[in-house]
HTML snippet that shows the backbone in 3Dmol.js (N, CA, C, O; Angstrom):
<script src="https://3Dmol.org/build/3Dmol-min.js"></script>
<div id="view" style="width:600px;height:400px;position:relative"></div>
<script>
const pdb = `
ATOM      1  N   MET A   1      -4.962 -18.078  -9.789  1.00  0.00           N
ATOM      2  CA  MET A   1      -4.787 -17.447  -8.893  1.00  0.00           C
ATOM      3  C   MET A   1      -5.706 -15.609  -9.392  1.00  0.00           C
ATOM      4  O   MET A   1      -6.394 -14.809  -8.757  1.00  0.00           O
ATOM      5  N   SER A   2      -5.185 -15.677 -10.815  1.00  0.00           N
ATOM      6  CA  SER A   2      -5.155 -14.091 -10.849  1.00  0.00           C
ATOM      7  C   SER A   2      -6.964 -14.205 -11.405  1.00  0.00           C
ATOM      8  O   SER A   2      -7.478 -13.098 -11.570  1.00  0.00           O
ATOM      9  N   GLY A   3      -7.916 -15.467 -11.690  1.00  0.00           N
ATOM     10  CA  GLY A   3      -9.182 -15.407 -11.949  1.00  0.00           C
ATOM     11  C   GLY A   3     -10.167 -15.261 -10.487  1.00  0.00           C
ATOM     12  O   GLY A   3     -11.374 -15.021 -10.513  1.00  0.00           O
ATOM     13  N   GLN A   4      -9.495 -15.427  -9.457  1.00  0.00           N
ATOM     14  CA  GLN A   4     -10.371 -15.108  -8.490  1.00  0.00           C
ATOM     15  C   GLN A   4     -11.020 -14.171  -8.013  1.00  0.00           C
ATOM     16  O   GLN A   4     -12.026 -14.326  -7.321  1.00  0.00           O
ATOM     17  N   PRO A   5     -10.309 -12.615  -8.460  1.00  0.00           N
ATOM     18  CA  PRO A   5     -11.115 -11.662  -7.860  1.00  0.00           C
ATOM     19  C   PRO A   5     -12.432 -11.285  -8.498  1.00  0.00           C
ATOM     20  O   PRO A   5     -13.380 -10.604  -8.105  1.00  0.00           O
ATOM     21  N   ASP A   6     -12.119 -12.119  -9.895  1.00  0.00           N
ATOM     22  CA  ASP A   6     -13.399 -11.910 -11.507  1.00  0.00           C
ATOM     23  C   ASP A   6     -14.298 -12.570 -10.364  1.00  0.00           C
ATOM     24  O   ASP A   6     -14.946 -11.998  -9.488  1.00  0.00           O
ATOM     25  N   GLU A   7     -14.110 -14.349 -10.696  1.00  0.00           N
ATOM     26  CA  GLU A   7     -15.265 -14.854  -9.914  1.00  0.00           C
ATOM     27  C   GLU A   7     -15.585 -14.082  -8.357  1.00  0.00           C
ATOM     28  O   GLU A   7     -16.568 -13.361  -8.531  1.00  0.00           O
ATOM     29  N   ALA A   8     -15.255 -14.014  -7.371  1.00  0.00           N
ATOM     30  CA  ALA A   8     -15.883 -13.114  -6.215  1.00  0.00           C
ATOM     31  C   ALA A   8     -16.600 -11.961  -7.161  1.00  0.00           C
ATOM     32  O   ALA A   8     -17.821 -11.809  -7.127  1.00  0.00           O
ATOM     33  N   LEU A   9     -15.895 -11.303  -7.859  1.00  0.00           N
ATOM     34  CA  LEU A   9     -17.003  -9.872  -8.263  1.00  0.00           C
ATOM     35  C   LEU A   9     -18.240 -11.052  -8.979  1.00  0.00           C
ATOM     36  O   LEU A   9     -19.255 -10.991  -8.285  1.00  0.00           O
ATOM     37  N   GLU A  10     -18.363 -11.822  -9.859  1.00  0.00           N
ATOM     38  CA  GLU A  10     -19.438 -12.552 -10.171  1.00  0.00           C
ATOM     39  C   GLU A  10     -20.312 -13.093  -8.947  1.00  0.00           C
ATOM     40  O   GLU A  10     -21.528 -12.921  -9.029  1.00  0.00           O
ATOM     41  N   VAL A  11     -19.861 -13.650  -7.968  1.00  0.00           N
ATOM     42  CA  VAL A  11     -20.818 -14.275  -6.970  1.00  0.00           C
ATOM     43  C   VAL A  11     -21.360 -12.830  -6.348  1.00  0.00           C
ATOM     44  O   VAL A  11     -22.542 -12.560  -6.135  1.00  0.00           O
ATOM     45  N   LEU A  12     -20.375 -12.086  -6.141  1.00  0.00           N
ATOM     46  CA  LEU A  12     -20.938 -11.105  -5.541  1.00  0.00           C
ATOM     47  C   LEU A  12     -22.322 -10.121  -6.710  1.00  0.00           C
ATOM     48  O   LEU A  12     -23.233  -9.363  -6.376  1.00  0.00           O
ATOM     49  N   ARG A  13     -21.994 -10.483  -7.723  1.00  0.00           N
ATOM     50  CA  ARG A  13     -23.077  -9.764  -8.484  1.00  0.00           C
ATOM     51  C   ARG A  13     -24.487 -10.929  -8.157  1.00  0.00           C
ATOM     52  O   ARG A  13     -25.576 -10.640  -7.662  1.00  0.00           O
ATOM     53  N   GLY A  14     -24.150 -11.858  -8.482  1.00  0.00           N
ATOM     54  CA  GLY A  14     -25.212 -12.652  -8.523  1.00  0.00           C
ATOM     55  C   GLY A  14     -26.310 -12.900  -6.672  1.00  0.00           C
ATOM     56  O   GLY A  14     -27.509 -13.126  -6.508  1.00  0.00           O
ATOM     57  N   VAL A  15     -25.565 -12.777  -6.002  1.00  0.00           N
ATOM     58  CA  VAL A  15     -25.972 -12.554  -4.218  1.00  0.00           C
ATOM     59  C   VAL A  15     -26.969 -11.021  -4.515  1.00  0.00           C
ATOM     60  O   VAL A  15     -28.067 -10.960  -3.962  1.00  0.00           O
ATOM     61  N   TRP A  16     -26.462  -9.756  -5.470  1.00  0.00           N
ATOM     62  CA  TRP A  16     -27.054  -8.331  -5.904  1.00  0.00           C
ATOM     63  C   TRP A  16     -28.599  -8.434  -6.525  1.00  0.00           C
ATOM     64  O   TRP A  16     -29.632  -7.777  -6.395  1.00  0.00           O
ATOM     65  N   SER A  17     -28.196  -9.605  -7.262  1.00  0.00           N
ATOM     66  CA  SER A  17     -29.176  -9.707  -8.372  1.00  0.00           C
ATOM     67  C   SER A  17     -30.350 -10.882  -8.075  1.00  0.00           C
ATOM     68  O   SER A  17     -31.455 -11.054  -8.589  1.00  0.00           O
ATOM     69  N   ALA A  18     -29.566 -11.678  -6.929  1.00  0.00           N
ATOM     70  CA  ALA A  18     -30.970 -12.552  -6.496  1.00  0.00           C
ATOM     71  C   ALA A  18     -31.523 -11.571  -5.254  1.00  0.00           C
ATOM     72  O   ALA A  18     -32.571 -11.944  -4.725  1.00  0.00           O
ATOM     73  N   GLN A  19     -30.984 -10.511  -4.816  1.00  0.00           N
ATOM     74  CA  GLN A  19     -32.190  -9.385  -3.710  1.00  0.00           C
ATOM     75  C   GLN A  19     -32.456  -8.349  -4.184  1.00  0.00           C
ATOM     76  O   GLN A  19     -32.680  -7.280  -3.617  1.00  0.00           O
ATOM     77  N   GLY A  20     -32.447  -8.641  -5.432  1.00  0.00           N
ATOM     78  CA  GLY A  20     -33.251  -7.777  -6.100  1.00  0.00           C
ATOM     79  C   GLY A  20     -32.399  -6.490  -6.467  1.00  0.00           C
ATOM     80  O   GLY A  20     -33.041  -5.634  -7.076  1.00  0.00           O
ATOM     81  N   GLN A  21     -31.029  -6.191  -6.200  1.00  0.00           N
ATOM     82  CA  GLN A  21     -30.291  -4.800  -5.750  1.00  0.00           C
ATOM     83  C   GLN A  21     -29.367  -4.441  -7.107  1.00  0.00           C
ATOM     84  O   GLN A  21     -28.658  -5.108  -7.861  1.00  0.00           O
ATOM     85  N   THR A  22     -29.750  -3.051  -7.013  1.00  0.00           N
ATOM     86  CA  THR A  22     -29.209  -2.875  -8.456  1.00  0.00           C
ATOM     87  C   THR A  22     -27.962  -1.844  -8.186  1.00  0.00           C
ATOM     88  O   THR A  22     -27.821  -1.493  -7.015  1.00  0.00           O
ATOM     89  N   SER A  23     -27.061  -1.336  -9.141  1.00  0.00           N
ATOM     90  CA  SER A  23     -25.948  -0.739  -8.834  1.00  0.00           C
ATOM     91  C   SER A  23     -26.132   0.482  -7.739  1.00  0.00           C
ATOM     92  O   SER A  23     -25.333   0.686  -6.825  1.00  0.00           O
ATOM     93  N   SER A  24     -27.402   1.312  -8.004  1.00  0.00           N
ATOM     94  CA  SER A  24     -27.486   2.459  -7.669  1.00  0.00           C
ATOM     95  C   SER A  24     -28.300   2.538  -6.260  1.00  0.00           C
ATOM     96  O   SER A  24     -28.360   3.473  -5.461  1.00  0.00           O
ATOM     97  N   ASP A  25     -29.018   1.015  -6.209  1.00  0.00           N
ATOM     98  CA  ASP A  25     -29.330   0.568  -5.063  1.00  0.00           C
ATOM     99  C   ASP A  25     -27.966   0.599  -3.818  1.00  0.00           C
ATOM    100  O   ASP A  25     -28.009   1.192  -2.740  1.00  0.00           O
ATOM    101  N   LEU A  26     -26.949  -0.127  -4.298  1.00  0.00           N
ATOM    102  CA  LEU A  26     -25.756  -0.471  -3.475  1.00  0.00           C
ATOM    103  C   LEU A  26     -25.213   1.328  -3.241  1.00  0.00           C
ATOM    104  O   LEU A  26     -25.241   1.822  -2.114  1.00  0.00           O
ATOM    105  N   ALA A  27     -24.775   2.088  -4.394  1.00  0.00           N
ATOM    106  CA  ALA A  27     -24.797   3.438  -4.066  1.00  0.00           C
ATOM    107  C   ALA A  27     -25.158   4.476  -3.470  1.00  0.00           C
ATOM    108  O   ALA A  27     -24.489   5.479  -3.222  1.00  0.00           O
ATOM    109  N   GLU A  28     -26.493   4.195  -3.170  1.00  0.00           N
ATOM    110  CA  GLU A  28     -27.112   4.760  -2.116  1.00  0.00           C
ATOM    111  C   GLU A  28     -26.915   3.975  -0.669  1.00  0.00           C
ATOM    112  O   GLU A  28     -26.960   4.422   0.477  1.00  0.00           O
ATOM    113  N   ALA A  29     -26.761   3.095  -0.993  1.00  0.00           N
ATOM    114  CA  ALA A  29     -26.680   2.124   0.677  1.00  0.00           C
ATOM    115  C   ALA A  29     -25.143   2.648   0.814  1.00  0.00           C
ATOM    116  O   ALA A  29     -25.102   2.832   2.030  1.00  0.00           O
ATOM    117  N   PHE A  30     -24.266   2.890   0.481  1.00  0.00           N
ATOM    118  CA  PHE A  30     -22.396   2.728   0.984  1.00  0.00           C
ATOM    119  C   PHE A  30     -22.019   4.275   0.693  1.00  0.00           C
ATOM    120  O   PHE A  30     -21.065   4.802   1.265  1.00  0.00           O
ATOM    121  N   GLY A  31     -22.799   4.937  -0.197  1.00  0.00           N
ATOM    122  CA  GLY A  31     -22.446   6.437  -0.351  1.00  0.00           C
ATOM    123  C   GLY A  31     -21.289   6.197  -1.907  1.00  0.00           C
ATOM    124  O   GLY A  31     -21.109   5.024  -2.233  1.00  0.00           O
ATOM    125  N   THR A  32     -20.979   6.683  -2.285  1.00  0.00           N
ATOM    126  CA  THR A  32     -19.768   7.073  -3.128  1.00  0.00           C
ATOM    127  C   THR A  32     -18.627   7.197  -2.971  1.00  0.00           C
ATOM    128  O   THR A  32     -18.293   8.372  -2.818  1.00  0.00           O
ATOM    129  N   ALA A  33     -17.581   6.244  -2.925  1.00  0.00           N
ATOM    130  CA  ALA A  33     -16.499   6.032  -2.354  1.00  0.00           C
ATOM    131  C   ALA A  33     -15.070   7.311  -3.376  1.00  0.00           C
ATOM    132  O   ALA A  33     -14.684   7.357  -4.544  1.00  0.00           O
ATOM    133  N   LYS A  34     -14.794   7.971  -2.338  1.00  0.00           N
ATOM    134  CA  LYS A  34     -14.056   8.832  -3.204  1.00  0.00           C
ATOM    135  C   LYS A  34     -12.364   9.054  -2.269  1.00  0.00           C
ATOM    136  O   LYS A  34     -12.055   9.085  -1.077  1.00  0.00           O
ATOM    137  N   SER A  35     -11.576   9.175  -3.617  1.00  0.00           N
ATOM    138  CA  SER A  35      -9.934   8.767  -2.598  1.00  0.00           C
ATOM    139  C   SER A  35      -9.090  10.508  -2.255  1.00  0.00           C
ATOM    140  O   SER A  35      -9.157  11.377  -3.124  1.00  0.00           O
ATOM    141  N   CYS A  36      -8.573  10.692  -1.310  1.00  0.00           N
ATOM    142  CA  CYS A  36      -7.882  12.237  -1.786  1.00  0.00           C
ATOM    143  C   CYS A  36      -6.657  12.387  -2.329  1.00  0.00           C
ATOM    144  O   CYS A  36      -5.554  11.902  -2.074  1.00  0.00           O
ATOM    145  N   LYS A  37      -7.110  13.236  -3.214  1.00  0.00           N
ATOM    146  CA  LYS A  37      -6.210  13.048  -4.400  1.00  0.00           C
ATOM    147  C   LYS A  37      -4.997  14.464  -3.870  1.00  0.00           C
ATOM    148  O   LYS A  37      -4.111  14.744  -4.677  1.00  0.00           O
ATOM    149  N   ASN A  38      -5.058  15.167  -2.669  1.00  0.00           N
ATOM    150  CA  ASN A  38      -4.527  16.363  -2.331  1.00  0.00           C
ATOM    151  C   ASN A  38      -2.869  15.749  -1.707  1.00  0.00           C
ATOM    152  O   ASN A  38      -2.731  15.602  -0.492  1.00  0.00           O
ATOM    153  N   MET A  39      -2.279  15.588  -2.195  1.00  0.00           N
ATOM    154  CA  MET A  39      -1.017  14.989  -2.005  1.00  0.00           C
ATOM    155  C   MET A  39      -0.024  16.530  -1.359  1.00  0.00           C
ATOM    156  O   MET A  39       0.847  16.136  -0.583  1.00  0.00           O
ATOM    157  N   LYS A  40      -0.009  18.077  -1.531  1.00  0.00           N
ATOM    158  CA  LYS A  40       1.147  18.793  -1.024  1.00  0.00           C
ATOM    159  C   LYS A  40       1.480  18.940   0.626  1.00  0.00           C
ATOM    160  O   LYS A  40       2.296  19.652   1.212  1.00  0.00           O
ATOM    161  N   ASN A  41       0.238  17.699   1.250  1.00  0.00           N
ATOM    162  CA  ASN A  41       0.412  18.023   2.656  1.00  0.00           C
ATOM    163  C   ASN A  41       1.727  16.462   3.119  1.00  0.00           C
ATOM    164  O   ASN A  41       2.439  16.301   4.111  1.00  0.00           O
ATOM    165  N   VAL A  42       1.564  15.761   2.094  1.00  0.00           N
ATOM    166  CA  VAL A  42       2.240  14.434   2.373  1.00  0.00           C
ATOM    167  C   VAL A  42       4.164  15.111   2.155  1.00  0.00           C
ATOM    168  O   VAL A  42       4.773  15.891   1.422  1.00  0.00           O
ATOM    169  N   GLY A  43       4.365  14.459   2.980  1.00  0.00           N
ATOM    170  CA  GLY A  43       6.430  14.629   2.915  1.00  0.00           C
ATOM    171  C   GLY A  43       6.848  13.838   4.221  1.00  0.00           C
ATOM    172  O   GLY A  43       6.092  13.384   5.080  1.00  0.00           O
ATOM    173  N   PHE A  44       7.980  13.789   4.177  1.00  0.00           N
ATOM    174  CA  PHE A  44       8.992  13.475   5.129  1.00  0.00           C
ATOM    175  C   PHE A  44       9.133  14.569   6.420  1.00  0.00           C
ATOM    176  O   PHE A  44       9.845  14.233   7.366  1.00  0.00           O
ATOM    177  N   ASP A  45       8.486  15.804   6.443  1.00  0.00           N
ATOM    178  CA  ASP A  45       9.360  16.707   7.448  1.00  0.00           C
ATOM    179  C   ASP A  45       9.183  16.544   8.689  1.00  0.00           C
ATOM    180  O   ASP A  45       8.049  16.341   9.122  1.00  0.00           O
ATOM    181  N   GLY A  46      10.043  16.589   9.333  1.00  0.00           N
ATOM    182  CA  GLY A  46      10.290  15.927  10.932  1.00  0.00           C
ATOM    183  C   GLY A  46      10.621  14.711  11.191  1.00  0.00           C
ATOM    184  O   GLY A  46      10.631  14.086  12.252  1.00  0.00           O
ATOM    185  N   MET A  47      11.086  14.220   9.379  1.00  0.00           N
ATOM    186  CA  MET A  47      11.453  12.531  10.020  1.00  0.00           C
ATOM    187  C   MET A  47      13.056  12.480  10.857  1.00  0.00           C
ATOM    188  O   MET A  47      13.522  11.788  11.763  1.00  0.00           O
ATOM    189  N   ALA A  48      13.649  13.785   9.867  1.00  0.00           N
ATOM    190  CA  ALA A  48      15.203  13.830  10.439  1.00  0.00           C
ATOM    191  C   ALA A  48      15.336  15.295  11.303  1.00  0.00           C
ATOM    192  O   ALA A  48      14.937  16.407  10.959  1.00  0.00           O
ATOM    193  N   ASP A  49      15.956  14.939  12.399  1.00  0.00           N
ATOM    194  CA  ASP A  49      16.781  15.822  12.610  1.00  0.00           C
ATOM    195  C   ASP A  49      17.072  17.343  12.656  1.00  0.00           C
ATOM    196  O   ASP A  49      16.077  17.869  12.159  1.00  0.00           O
ATOM    197  N   ASP A  50      17.779  18.106  12.941  1.00  0.00           N
ATOM    198  CA  ASP A  50      18.092  18.859  12.186  1.00  0.00           C
ATOM    199  C   ASP A  50      19.623  19.155  12.075  1.00  0.00           C
ATOM    200  O   ASP A  50      20.195  20.199  11.762  1.00  0.00           O
ATOM    201  N   ASP A  51      20.124  17.921  12.427  1.00  0.00           N
ATOM    202  CA  ASP A  51      21.463  17.879  12.241  1.00  0.00           C
ATOM    203  C   ASP A  51      21.813  16.368  11.593  1.00  0.00           C
ATOM    204  O   ASP A  51      22.949  15.906  11.488  1.00  0.00           O
ATOM    205  N   GLU A  52      20.709  15.786  11.232  1.00  0.00           N
ATOM    206  CA  GLU A  52      20.600  14.390  10.391  1.00  0.00           C
ATOM    207  C   GLU A  52      20.061  14.873   8.901  1.00  0.00           C
ATOM    208  O   GLU A  52      19.096  15.630   8.800  1.00  0.00           O
ATOM    209  N   ASP A  53      20.728  14.395   7.838  1.00  0.00           N
ATOM    210  CA  ASP A  53      20.034  14.276   7.006  1.00  0.00           C
ATOM    211  C   ASP A  53      18.863  12.916   6.832  1.00  0.00           C
ATOM    212  O   ASP A  53      18.809  12.016   7.671  1.00  0.00           O
ATOM    213  N   LEU A  54      17.795  12.974   5.360  1.00  0.00           N
ATOM    214  CA  LEU A  54      17.004  12.116   5.576  1.00  0.00           C
ATOM    215  C   LEU A  54      17.546  10.223   5.063  1.00  0.00           C
ATOM    216  O   LEU A  54      17.468   9.078   5.509  1.00  0.00           O
ATOM    217  N   ARG A  55      17.854  10.651   4.379  1.00  0.00           N
ATOM    218  CA  ARG A  55      18.674   9.280   4.481  1.00  0.00           C
ATOM    219  C   ARG A  55      19.686   8.439   5.669  1.00  0.00           C
ATOM    220  O   ARG A  55      20.004   7.266   5.862  1.00  0.00           O
ATOM    221  N   THR A  56      19.869   9.275   6.079  1.00  0.00           N
ATOM    222  CA  THR A  56      20.709   8.831   7.550  1.00  0.00           C
ATOM    223  C   THR A  56      19.504   8.370   8.336  1.00  0.00           C
ATOM    224  O   THR A  56      19.578   7.259   8.863  1.00  0.00           O
ATOM    225  N   ALA A  57      18.240   9.192   8.502  1.00  0.00           N
ATOM    226  CA  ALA A  57      16.793   9.105   9.329  1.00  0.00           C
ATOM    227  C   ALA A  57      16.154   8.052   8.768  1.00  0.00           C
ATOM    228  O   ALA A  57      15.450   7.481   9.601  1.00  0.00           O
ATOM    229  N   TRP A  58      16.115   7.563   7.682  1.00  0.00           N
ATOM    230  CA  TRP A  58      15.141   6.292   6.801  1.00  0.00           C
ATOM    231  C   TRP A  58      16.330   5.309   7.090  1.00  0.00           C
ATOM    232  O   TRP A  58      15.760   4.220   7.171  1.00  0.00           O
ATOM    233  N   ARG A  59      17.320   5.151   7.238  1.00  0.00           N
ATOM    234  CA  ARG A  59      18.099   3.859   7.550  1.00  0.00           C
ATOM    235  C   ARG A  59      18.427   3.895   9.405  1.00  0.00           C
ATOM    236  O   ARG A  59      18.705   2.814   9.925  1.00  0.00           O
ATOM    237  N   GLY A  60      18.389   4.773  10.026  1.00  0.00           N
ATOM    238  CA  GLY A  60      17.870   4.965  11.896  1.00  0.00           C
ATOM    239  C   GLY A  60      16.842   4.196  11.699  1.00  0.00           C
ATOM    240  O   GLY A  60      17.056   3.027  12.020  1.00  0.00           O
ATOM    241  N   ARG A  61      15.424   4.498  11.141  1.00  0.00           N
ATOM    242  CA  ARG A  61      14.175   4.009  11.131  1.00  0.00           C
ATOM    243  C   ARG A  61      14.345   2.720  11.099  1.00  0.00           C
ATOM    244  O   ARG A  61      14.043   2.044  12.082  1.00  0.00           O
ATOM    245  N   LEU A  62      14.887   2.125   9.900  1.00  0.00           N
ATOM    246  CA  LEU A  62      14.704   0.545   9.497  1.00  0.00           C
ATOM    247  C   LEU A  62      15.724  -0.303  10.316  1.00  0.00           C
ATOM    248  O   LEU A  62      15.740  -1.532  10.390  1.00  0.00           O
ATOM    249  N   GLN A  63      16.656   0.666  10.975  1.00  0.00           N
ATOM    250  CA  GLN A  63      17.797  -0.806  11.825  1.00  0.00           C
ATOM    251  C   GLN A  63      16.477  -0.308  13.621  1.00  0.00           C
ATOM    252  O   GLN A  63      16.425  -1.239  14.424  1.00  0.00           O
ATOM    253  N   ARG A  64      15.999   0.421  13.848  1.00  0.00           N
ATOM    254  CA  ARG A  64      15.011   0.458  15.219  1.00  0.00           C
ATOM    255  C   ARG A  64      13.438  -0.864  14.973  1.00  0.00           C
ATOM    256  O   ARG A  64      12.611  -1.525  15.600  1.00  0.00           O
ATOM    257  N   GLU A  65      13.930  -0.515  13.550  1.00  0.00           N
ATOM    258  CA  GLU A  65      12.192  -1.661  13.315  1.00  0.00           C
ATOM    259  C   GLU A  65      12.803  -2.943  13.073  1.00  0.00           C
ATOM    260  O   GLU A  65      12.057  -3.911  13.215  1.00  0.00           O
ATOM    261  N   GLY A  66      13.715  -3.110  12.816  1.00  0.00           N
ATOM    262  CA  GLY A  66      14.285  -4.030  12.678  1.00  0.00           C
ATOM    263  C   GLY A  66      14.563  -4.878  11.256  1.00  0.00           C
ATOM    264  O   GLY A  66      14.788  -6.089  11.235  1.00  0.00           O
ATOM    265  N   LYS A  67      14.503  -3.976  10.021  1.00  0.00           N
ATOM    266  CA  LYS A  67      14.158  -3.867   8.704  1.00  0.00           C
ATOM    267  C   LYS A  67      15.406  -3.653   7.871  1.00  0.00           C
ATOM    268  O   LYS A  67      15.388  -3.874   6.660  1.00  0.00           O
ATOM    269  N   LEU A  68      16.649  -3.164   8.596  1.00  0.00           N
ATOM    270  CA  LEU A  68      17.546  -2.736   7.902  1.00  0.00           C
ATOM    271  C   LEU A  68      18.744  -3.819   7.334  1.00  0.00           C
ATOM    272  O   LEU A  68      19.423  -4.271   8.256  1.00  0.00           O
ATOM    273  N   ASN A  69      19.030  -4.196   6.291  1.00  0.00           N
ATOM    274  CA  ASN A  69      20.141  -5.184   5.829  1.00  0.00           C
ATOM    275  C   ASN A  69      21.109  -4.781   5.548  1.00  0.00           C
ATOM    276  O   ASN A  69      21.269  -4.441   4.376  1.00  0.00           O
ATOM    277  N   PRO A  70      22.432  -4.607   6.718  1.00  0.00           N
ATOM    278  CA  PRO A  70      23.403  -3.863   6.592  1.00  0.00           C
ATOM    279  C   PRO A  70      24.032  -4.376   4.873  1.00  0.00           C
ATOM    280  O   PRO A  70      24.714  -3.560   4.254  1.00  0.00           O
ATOM    281  N   ASP A  71      23.761  -5.564   4.334  1.00  0.00           N
ATOM    282  CA  ASP A  71      24.656  -5.951   3.524  1.00  0.00           C
ATOM    283  C   ASP A  71      24.029  -5.553   1.993  1.00  0.00           C
ATOM    284  O   ASP A  71      24.351  -5.874   0.849  1.00  0.00           O
ATOM    285  N   ALA A  72      22.931  -4.657   2.587  1.00  0.00           N
ATOM    286  CA  ALA A  72      21.875  -4.407   0.570  1.00  0.00           C
ATOM    287  C   ALA A  72      22.934  -3.007   0.316  1.00  0.00           C
ATOM    288  O   ALA A  72      23.222  -2.126   1.126  1.00  0.00           O
ATOM    289  N   GLY A  73      23.339  -3.160  -0.995  1.00  0.00           N
ATOM    290  CA  GLY A  73      23.920  -2.178  -1.189  1.00  0.00           C
ATOM    291  C   GLY A  73      22.868  -0.658  -1.612  1.00  0.00           C
ATOM    292  O   GLY A  73      23.189   0.503  -1.360  1.00  0.00           O
ATOM    293  N   SER A  74      21.362  -1.198  -2.423  1.00  0.00           N
ATOM    294  CA  SER A  74      20.786  -0.696  -3.010  1.00  0.00           C
ATOM    295  C   SER A  74      18.953  -0.735  -2.325  1.00  0.00           C
ATOM    296  O   SER A  74      18.672  -1.269  -1.253  1.00  0.00           O
ATOM    297  N   ILE A  75      18.056  -0.134  -3.125  1.00  0.00           N
ATOM    298  CA  ILE A  75      17.140  -0.056  -2.867  1.00  0.00           C
ATOM    299  C   ILE A  75      16.336  -1.369  -2.820  1.00  0.00           C
ATOM    300  O   ILE A  75      15.744  -1.949  -1.910  1.00  0.00           O
ATOM    301  N   ARG A  76      16.613  -1.744  -4.698  1.00  0.00           N
ATOM    302  CA  ARG A  76      16.497  -3.063  -5.277  1.00  0.00           C
ATOM    303  C   ARG A  76      16.828  -4.498  -3.809  1.00  0.00           C
ATOM    304  O   ARG A  76      16.099  -5.419  -3.439  1.00  0.00           O
ATOM    305  N   ASP A  77      18.091  -4.108  -3.384  1.00  0.00           N
ATOM    306  CA  ASP A  77      18.962  -5.335  -2.846  1.00  0.00           C
ATOM    307  C   ASP A  77      17.825  -5.336  -1.273  1.00  0.00           C
ATOM    308  O   ASP A  77      17.234  -6.405  -1.123  1.00  0.00           O
ATOM    309  N   LEU A  78      17.606  -4.509  -0.453  1.00  0.00           N
ATOM    310  CA  LEU A  78      16.928  -3.785   0.735  1.00  0.00           C
ATOM    311  C   LEU A  78      15.584  -4.734   0.365  1.00  0.00           C
ATOM    312  O   LEU A  78      15.163  -5.521   1.212  1.00  0.00           O
ATOM    313  N   VAL A  79      14.922  -4.607  -0.985  1.00  0.00           N
ATOM    314  CA  VAL A  79      13.662  -5.022  -0.894  1.00  0.00           C
ATOM    315  C   VAL A  79      13.403  -6.731  -1.540  1.00  0.00           C
ATOM    316  O   VAL A  79      12.691  -7.681  -1.213  1.00  0.00           O
ATOM    317  N   LEU A  80      14.440  -6.453  -2.635  1.00  0.00           N
ATOM    318  CA  LEU A  80      14.458  -7.925  -2.896  1.00  0.00           C
ATOM    319  C   LEU A  80      15.156  -9.005  -2.490  1.00  0.00           C
ATOM    320  O   LEU A  80      14.675 -10.136  -2.425  1.00  0.00           O
ATOM    321  N   GLY A  81      17.008  -8.523  -2.030  1.00  0.00           N
ATOM    322  CA  GLY A  81      17.492  -9.257  -1.512  1.00  0.00           C
ATOM    323  C   GLY A  81      18.407  -9.037  -2.161  1.00  0.00           C
ATOM    324  O   GLY A  81      18.290  -8.415  -3.217  1.00  0.00           O
ATOM    325  N   SER A  82      19.763  -9.558  -1.643  1.00  0.00           N
ATOM    326  CA  SER A  82      21.094  -9.601  -3.048  1.00  0.00           C
ATOM    327  C   SER A  82      20.986 -10.603  -3.908  1.00  0.00           C
ATOM    328  O   SER A  82      20.897 -11.748  -3.464  1.00  0.00           O
ATOM    329  N   PRO A  83      20.970 -10.340  -5.415  1.00  0.00           N
ATOM    330  CA  PRO A  83      21.394 -11.386  -6.164  1.00  0.00           C
ATOM    331  C   PRO A  83      22.051 -13.061  -5.951  1.00  0.00           C
ATOM    332  O   PRO A  83      21.778 -13.997  -6.703  1.00  0.00           O
ATOM    333  N   GLU A  84      22.928 -13.137  -4.787  1.00  0.00           N
ATOM    334  CA  GLU A  84      23.179 -14.028  -4.593  1.00  0.00           C
ATOM    335  C   GLU A  84      22.533 -14.668  -3.986  1.00  0.00           C
ATOM    336  O   GLU A  84      22.723 -15.884  -3.991  1.00  0.00           O
ATOM    337  N   VAL A  85      21.566 -14.123  -3.263  1.00  0.00           N
ATOM    338  CA  VAL A  85      20.878 -15.112  -2.311  1.00  0.00           C
ATOM    339  C   VAL A  85      19.767 -15.944  -3.454  1.00  0.00           C
ATOM    340  O   VAL A  85      19.555 -17.150  -3.333  1.00  0.00           O
ATOM    341  N   ARG A  86      19.240 -15.271  -4.341  1.00  0.00           N
ATOM    342  CA  ARG A  86      18.484 -15.939  -5.069  1.00  0.00           C
ATOM    343  C   ARG A  86      18.597 -17.236  -5.990  1.00  0.00           C
ATOM    344  O   ARG A  86      17.611 -17.647  -6.601  1.00  0.00           O
TER     345      ARG A  86
END
`;
const viewer = $3Dmol.createViewer("view");
viewer.addModel(pdb, "pdb");
viewer.setStyle({}, {cartoon: {color: "spectrum"}});
viewer.zoomTo();
viewer.render();
</script>
């Protein structure tokens, strides 16, 4: 399965070559992809009420979304499940 992305890339390169497209043609058609690296405005402000801490707010959100495992003791347990289950 790890070889599939490489194979897909080779297929795309073959299609582009067959159509006579170059990387500069593709860049002109689709523009350059830019990602936003400014993370200073990303945070958890407003998630918790004034009388609630962030941990309680996260647990409340997970519970409302049906994602809270009350038996989990850590983040690892929440993500991977408890070791006894495996």
